[in-house]
C-alpha positions, 0 to 999 in steps of 0.5 A: 302726038300733037305736041303733047308729052307722052305719059309714062307707063305707070300713068297711062289709063290702060283700059286696053294695053297701050303701045309704048317702048320700055325704058324709052321716052316716046310712045311708038305708035299713036294709032295703036294706043288703045290696041295691044301692046308692042314691045320694042326692047331698046337695050342700046338705050343709054343706062342713064335713060334706063335709070329714069324709066318709070316702073309700073306696079305691078310691072306691066311686063308681068301682067302681059305674061300668062305664066310668070315662071322664070322659064317662061321668059325664054322663047320656046324652040320650034317643034321640029328642033325639040323633036330632033333634040329629044330623039338624039337623047332617046338614041343615047338611052341604054337598054337598062339604067339611066343617063344624064344629059347636061345643059350648061350656059350663062344666066338667062340663056334659057337652060331651064326652058330647054331642059323642061321642053326636051324632057317633056318631048322625050316623055311624049315620044316614048309614051311615058310620064316619067321617063325623063325628068328635069333637074336644076343645079340651082337647088344646090345654092348655099342657104342665104344664112350660109352666104351671109356667114361667108360674106358671099351673099352680095354675089349669089350665083357665083361658082363658090356660092353653090354646094358643088360637092353635094351636087356631084354626089347627087349626080353619082347617086342618080347613076347608081340608085335605080331601085328607089326614088332619089329626092333632089332639091329645087330652087324657089325664086320667090323665097330665093332659097333651095327647097329640099327633096322637092324633086322626085326621080322615080326608079322608072326615070331613064333620062335626067336633063341636068341644067346649070351654069357650071356643069362644064367648069374646069375647077374642082369639083365641077370638072368631074361632072363631065365624066358622068354625062352622056352628052353636054350641051351649051345653051347659047343666047345673045347677050342683049336677050339674056340681059332682057330676061335677067332684068325682067327676072330680077324685077319680078322677084323684088328688085327695082329696075335700077338694082335689077340692071346693076345685078344683071350687068355686074354679078350675072355678067361676071359669072357669064364670062367664066361660063362662056369660056366653058363652051368648047367643052360641050358636045353640042351648042343649042340655041336658047333663042 
């Protein structure tokens, strides 16, 4: 470094992509300075150091990501693992009717990615575009105006910030209504609200990959969900990796680095304690990598 103090990421002239450590104080390799970026996520750095990190605008992390969908922050499973899981679900399919396979897990564990990938692999294996569909629980978030009225907006994502009874009713409909399309809400993180009737479950859908934090919770109405599932999976990912994904997610949707880390550690962290305790109720534990 020739005694020179390294520039923070926001000040680097990145004609190419530069090599540096996020939330750290030094460039890791001057030999690669004008090459491609190397990320060393040092989540054991003290929080005081994180708080003084200089953010880029837009965040350099988002510029490196070819797809900024929240699901893209999780690492895809190996092809053989996906095929094995897809074949497992196909073996559960009845001759007639529809099944629900649930994926629970803590915030940032990779539930969405896993559900989308398994549904796609099922469709690939059976030669269909709509045999399997992904359904997120997040569409049943209470509206922000409702959370404001109830005084719960500052902990959005907690179990009592969802319409659990409405979600349970939807799952029951999916198991009994086959002769018409069943519409379900999605969740748009760009506006931080549910989007009514955006997901269409066609009569031809035989598998619904349901994913959400609280599918295995033991309080009403959540404890009734397990009786509707052909199988339940728990998506497991290390705490450090979940934290990385969550901070990135919160930053990409408008929070400062400091606020993103605080929310991930406090609100998401508290929810994770409840969710991790539900793991023994799952049929299978699957890596969210």
